TIMI-2910 file (N, C-alpha, C, CB; in pm, 1 decimal, decimal comma, always signed):
<rs>
+----------+----------+----------+----------+----------+----------+----------+----------+----------+----------+----------+----------+------+
!      n_x !      n_y !      n_z !     ca_x !     ca_y !     ca_z !      c_x !      c_y !      c_z !     cb_x !     cb_y !     cb_z ! resn !
+----------+----------+----------+----------+----------+----------+----------+----------+----------+----------+----------+----------+------+
!    +25,3 !  +1120,7 !  +1393,8 !   +168,8 !  +1102,0 !  +1379,2 !   +245,1 !  +1221,3 !  +1435,6 !   +205,1 !  +1080,6 !  +1232,2 !  Met !
!   +194,7 !  +1341,2 !  +1427,2 !   +267,9 !  +1458,6 !  +1472,9 !   +294,9 !  +1457,4 !  +1622,4 !   +192,3 !  +1582,6 !  +1437,1 !  Leu !
!   +212,6 !  +1388,6 !  +1700,1 !   +237,5 !  +1380,6 !  +1844,0 !   +371,8 !  +1315,6 !  +1872,7 !   +125,8 !  +1302,6 !  +1913,5 !  Ala !
!   +412,5 !  +1220,1 !  +1789,7 !   +541,2 !  +1154,4 !  +1807,5 !   +656,3 !  +1247,6 !  +1772,0 !   +548,1 !  +1028,2 !  +1722,9 !  Phe !
!   +631,8 !  +1347,8 !  +1690,3 !   +738,2 !  +1435,9 !  +1643,8 !   +758,7 !  +1554,4 !  +1736,4 !   +707,9 !  +1484,8 !  +1504,2 !  Leu !
!   +666,9 !  +1580,4 !  +1826,1 !   +669,1 !  +1701,6 !  +1905,8 !   +760,3 !  +1688,3 !  +2027,1 !   +529,1 !  +1736,9 !  +1950,1 !  Asn !
!   +888,1 !  +1718,4 !  +2008,8 !   +981,2 !  +1725,4 !  +2120,5 !  +1097,8 !  +1814,5 !  +2080,0 !  +1030,7 !  +1583,3 !  +2162,2 !  Cys !
!  +1168,7 !  +1865,0 !  +2177,6 !  +1277,8 !  +1960,1 !  +2153,6 !  +1384,7 !  +1903,3 !  +2060,7 !  +1341,4 !  +2000,8 !  +2285,5 !  Glu !
!  +1425,3 !  +1778,5 !  +2084,4 !  +1530,6 !  +1716,7 !  +2003,1 !  +1488,5 !  +1705,4 !  +1856,9 !  +1565,8 !  +1578,2 !  +2058,0 !  His !
!  +1367,8 !  +1660,5 !  +1835,0 !  +1317,1 !  +1642,0 !  +1699,3 !  +1301,7 !  +1776,4 !  +1629,3 !  +1183,0 !  +1567,3 !  +1701,3 !  Ile !
!  +1249,7 !  +1875,5 !  +1700,8 !  +1232,4 !  +2007,4 !  +1640,6 !  +1366,1 !  +2067,0 !  +1597,5 !  +1162,4 !  +2101,3 !  +1738,4 !  Asn !
!  +1470,3 !  +2050,2 !  +1679,2 !  +1603,2 !  +2100,3 !  +1642,9 !  +1654,9 !  +2030,1 !  +1517,9 !  +1702,1 !  +2080,8 !  +1759,3 !  Lys !
!  +1637,0 !  +1898,4 !  +1510,9 !  +1681,7 !  +1822,5 !  +1394,6 !  +1607,7 !  +1868,0 !  +1268,8 !  +1660,6 !  +1672,1 !  +1417,5 !  Leu !
!  +1476,6 !  +1881,4 !  +1277,1 !  +1399,2 !  +1923,5 !  +1160,5 !  +1435,8 !  +2065,6 !  +1117,9 !  +1249,3 !  +1914,6 !  +1190,4 !  Leu !
!  +1466,4 !  +2152,7 !  +1214,7 !  +1511,5 !  +2288,2 !  +1181,0 !  +1644,0 !  +2284,7 !  +1105,1 !  +1526,1 !  +2373,3 !  +1308,5 !  Asp !
!  +1737,2 !  +2198,2 !  +1149,4 !  +1865,7 !  +2184,2 !  +1079,8 !  +1844,6 !  +2135,3 !   +937,0 !  +1958,3 !  +2087,2 !  +1155,7 !  Lys !
!  +1758,3 !  +2035,9 !   +921,2 !  +1732,1 !  +1980,8 !   +788,3 !  +1665,0 !  +2083,7 !   +697,8 !  +1644,9 !  +1855,7 !   +799,0 !  Leu !
!  +1576,9 !  +2164,0 !   +754,1 !  +1511,7 !  +2268,9 !   +676,1 !  +1614,4 !  +2372,7 !   +630,6 !  +1399,8 !  +2336,3 !   +758,6 !  Asp !
!  +1708,2 !  +2407,2 !   +717,0 !  +1815,1 !  +2500,3 !   +680,6 !  +1900,0 !  +2443,2 !   +567,2 !  +1903,5 !  +2531,3 !   +802,9 !  Leu !
!  +1931,4 !  +2314,6 !   +576,5 !  +2007,5 !  +2248,4 !   +469,5 !  +1929,6 !  +2255,2 !   +338,6 !  +2038,1 !  +2100,4 !   +506,6 !  Ile !
!  +1799,6 !  +2232,1 !   +344,5 !  +1716,7 !  +2237,4 !   +223,4 !  +1721,4 !  +2375,3 !   +157,3 !  +1571,7 !  +2201,2 !   +257,1 !  Asn !
!  +1734,8 !  +2479,3 !   +237,1 !  +1739,4 !  +2614,2 !   +181,4 !  +1880,3 !  +2654,9 !   +138,3 !  +1686,4 !  +2713,4 !   +282,9 !  His !
!  +1980,3 !  +2576,1 !   +174,1 !  +2119,5 !  +2611,0 !   +144,8 !  +2177,3 !  +2538,0 !    +24,3 !  +2204,3 !  +2582,5 !   +264,3 !  Ser !
!  +2119,1 !  +2427,1 !    -15,0 !  +2174,7 !  +2344,3 !   -121,4 !  +2068,6 !  +2312,8 !   -226,1 !  +2232,6 !  +2214,6 !    -63,7 !  Phe !
!  +2114,8 !  +2277,7 !   -345,4 !  +2022,7 !  +2243,8 !   -454,0 !  +1951,0 !  +2111,3 !   -431,0 !  +2097,5 !  +2238,5 !   -585,0 !  Asp !
!  +2021,3 !  +2013,0 !   -376,9 !  +1960,9 !  +1881,8 !   -353,0 !  +1878,4 !  +1887,8 !   -224,3 !  +2070,5 !  +1770,1 !   -344,0 !  Lys !
!  +1752,8 !  +1850,6 !   -233,4 !  +1660,4 !  +1859,7 !   -120,1 !  +1651,8 !  +1729,7 !    -42,0 !  +1522,7 !  +1898,8 !   -168,3 !  Arg !
!  +1634,2 !  +1743,0 !    +88,3 !  +1607,7 !  +1630,0 !   +177,0 !  +1455,7 !  +1613,9 !   +182,5 !  +1670,2 !  +1652,2 !   +322,0 !  Ile !
!  +1407,4 !  +1491,6 !   +167,3 !  +1264,1 !  +1464,7 !   +173,4 !  +1222,2 !  +1460,1 !   +320,4 !  +1228,3 !  +1330,7 !   +100,2 !  Asn !
!  +1171,0 !  +1572,4 !   +370,3 !  +1134,7 !  +1582,1 !   +511,7 !  +1017,1 !  +1492,1 !   +547,6 !  +1101,4 !  +1725,6 !   +546,8 !  Leu !
!   +931,2 !  +1460,0 !   +452,1 !   +820,7 !  +1366,8 !   +479,8 !   +875,2 !  +1229,4 !   +517,8 !   +726,9 !  +1354,8 !   +357,0 !  Asp !
!   +978,1 !  +1184,1 !   +446,8 !  +1039,1 !  +1054,8 !   +479,4 !  +1109,7 !  +1060,3 !   +614,2 !  +1138,3 !  +1012,8 !   +369,9 !  Lys !
!  +1174,4 !  +1172,0 !   +643,6 !  +1242,0 !  +1187,4 !   +772,9 !  +1139,1 !  +1182,3 !   +885,3 !  +1322,1 !  +1320,8 !   +778,4 !  Val !
!  +1028,6 !  +1253,1 !   +869,6 !   +924,2 !  +1253,0 !   +972,2 !   +864,7 !  +1113,7 !   +991,2 !   +813,8 !  +1352,3 !   +935,4 !  Glu !
!   +849,1 !  +1039,4 !   +883,2 !   +797,0 !   +902,8 !   +893,1 !   +895,9 !   +814,0 !   +969,1 !   +769,4 !   +844,6 !   +752,0 !  Lys !
!  +1024,5 !   +828,6 !   +940,7 !  +1126,7 !   +751,4 !  +1011,9 !  +1127,8 !   +787,3 !  +1160,0 !  +1265,7 !   +775,9 !   +950,4 !  Ala !
!  +1114,7 !   +915,7 !  +1191,4 !  +1110,4 !   +960,3 !  +1331,0 !   +989,6 !   +899,2 !  +1401,6 !  +1105,2 !  +1115,3 !  +1339,3 !  Ile !
!   +875,7 !   +897,0 !  +1334,5 !   +755,4 !   +837,6 !  +1391,6 !   +781,2 !   +693,9 !  +1436,6 !   +640,8 !   +841,5 !  +1290,1 !  Phe !
!   +842,4 !   +614,8 !  +1347,4 !   +864,0 !   +473,7 !  +1380,2 !   +972,2 !   +454,0 !  +1485,1 !   +900,4 !   +396,7 !  +1255,5 !  Tyr !
!  +1079,7 !   +530,2 !  +1479,1 !  +1185,9 !   +512,1 !  +1578,4 !  +1135,5 !   +553,2 !  +1717,2 !  +1311,9 !   +594,7 !  +1539,7 !  Val !
!  +1054,8 !   +659,3 !  +1724,3 !   +999,5 !   +699,0 !  +1854,3 !   +892,8 !   +601,4 !  +1902,1 !   +940,9 !   +839,7 !  +1846,1 !  Lys !
!   +818,2 !   +543,6 !  +1808,6 !   +715,1 !   +446,5 !  +1845,4 !   +777,1 !   +326,0 !  +1915,3 !   +636,8 !   +401,2 !  +1721,1 !  Lys !
!   +890,4 !   +278,8 !  +1863,7 !   +951,4 !   +157,0 !  +1917,0 !  +1062,4 !   +182,1 !  +2018,8 !  +1006,1 !    +75,9 !  +1804,4 !  Tyr !
!  +1118,6 !   +301,6 !  +2023,6 !  +1229,1 !   +330,1 !  +2116,2 !  +1206,1 !   +458,0 !  +2196,4 !  +1359,9 !   +341,1 !  +2039,3 !  His !
!  +1086,1 !   +511,2 !  +2195,5 !  +1056,6 !   +640,5 !  +2255,6 !  +1090,6 !   +654,8 !  +2402,4 !   +915,8 !   +668,9 !  +2238,4 !  Gly !
!  +1078,0 !   +548,6 !  +2480,3 !  +1103,2 !   +558,2 !  +2624,5 !  +1244,0 !   +518,2 !  +2664,7 !  +1005,4 !   +472,8 !  +2698,3 !  Asn !
!  +1323,6 !   +469,0 !  +2570,7 !  +1459,6 !   +425,7 !  +2603,3 !  +1552,9 !   +546,1 !  +2610,8 !  +1511,3 !   +324,2 !  +2498,8 !  Gln !
!  +1647,6 !   +540,4 !  +2705,5 !  +1745,8 !   +648,3 !  +2723,5 !  +1887,1 !   +592,1 !  +2713,0 !  +1725,8 !   +719,0 !  +2860,3 !  Lys !
!  +1978,7 !   +674,9 !  +2662,5 !  +2120,6 !   +640,9 !  +2660,9 !  +2176,5 !   +665,9 !  +2800,9 !  +2198,6 !   +724,4 !  +2552,4 !  Arg !
!  +2299,2 !   +622,3 !  +2827,0 !  +2361,6 !   +645,0 !  +2957,5 !  +2370,2 !   +794,0 !  +2990,4 !  +2501,3 !   +582,7 !  +2960,8 !  Asp !
!  +2378,2 !   +877,9 !  +2888,1 !  +2386,9 !  +1023,2 !  +2907,1 !  +2252,4 !  +1085,2 !  +2942,4 !  +2441,6 !  +1088,8 !  +2781,7 !  Thr !
!  +2144,1 !  +1008,0 !  +2931,7 !  +2010,4 !  +1059,0 !  +2956,4 !  +1941,0 !  +1107,5 !  +2830,0 !  +2016,6 !  +1170,3 !  +3055,8 !  Gly !
!  +2016,7 !  +1114,7 !  +2720,4 !  +1960,6 !  +1155,6 !  +2591,9 !  +1868,5 !  +1045,0 !  +2540,3 !  +2073,5 !  +1186,5 !  +2488,9 !  Glu !
!  +1761,4 !  +1081,8 !  +2471,5 !  +1674,6 !   +978,3 !  +2414,5 !  +1753,3 !   +885,8 !  +2321,7 !  +1557,5 !  +1042,6 !  +2337,9 !  Pro !
!  +1726,6 !   +757,5 !  +2329,8 !  +1797,1 !   +656,7 !  +2250,1 !  +1788,6 !   +686,9 !  +2100,9 !  +1739,9 !   +517,9 !  +2278,1 !  Tyr !
!  +1673,2 !   +732,4 !  +2055,7 !  +1650,3 !   +750,0 !  +1912,5 !  +1728,7 !   +866,1 !  +1851,4 !  +1504,4 !   +770,7 !  +1887,6 !  Tyr !
!  +1788,0 !   +954,0 !  +1931,7 !  +1855,3 !  +1070,7 !  +1875,2 !  +1985,3 !  +1036,9 !  +1803,8 !  +1882,9 !  +1170,1 !  +1983,4 !  Met !
!  +2063,2 !   +943,4 !  +1854,7 !  +2191,9 !   +913,2 !  +1791,0 !  +2173,9 !   +865,2 !  +1646,9 !  +2267,1 !   +807,3 !  +1871,9 !  His !
!  +2089,5 !   +765,0 !  +1621,0 !  +2072,7 !   +723,2 !  +1480,9 !  +2019,6 !   +835,4 !  +1391,8 !  +1978,6 !   +604,3 !  +1473,5 !  Pro !
!  +1933,3 !   +920,7 !  +1445,6 !  +1880,2 !  +1030,0 !  +1365,4 !  +1988,1 !  +1131,6 !  +1331,6 !  +1765,6 !  +1098,1 !  +1438,2 !  Leu !
!  +2072,9 !  +1164,6 !  +1428,5 !  +2180,1 !  +1261,5 !  +1404,1 !  +2282,8 !  +1206,1 !  +1306,4 !  +2248,5 !  +1300,1 !  +1535,7 !  Glu !
!  +2315,0 !  +1077,8 !  +1318,6 !  +2415,8 !  +1016,5 !  +1232,2 !  +2364,2 !  +1004,6 !  +1088,9 !  +2455,8 !   +877,9 !  +1286,0 !  Val !
!  +2237,2 !   +969,1 !  +1075,0 !  +2179,1 !   +952,5 !   +941,0 !  +2178,4 !  +1084,5 !   +868,6 !  +2036,2 !   +895,7 !   +948,8 !  Ala !
+----------+----------+----------+----------+----------+----------+----------+----------+----------+----------+----------+----------+------+
</rs>
């Protein structure tokens, strides 16, 4: 599963979430986030937005 998570965009997102976890009392379940990333990349990994950004990044950033 980690092979699906290894990219610059995902690493930046996980770093942001880790920072949030250290800043607030309520924790984000990073295991669930990683599982969601696995599935979104599995089914949309090769799709790109018009900007060239990976398709899966917008839903991840918004969520």
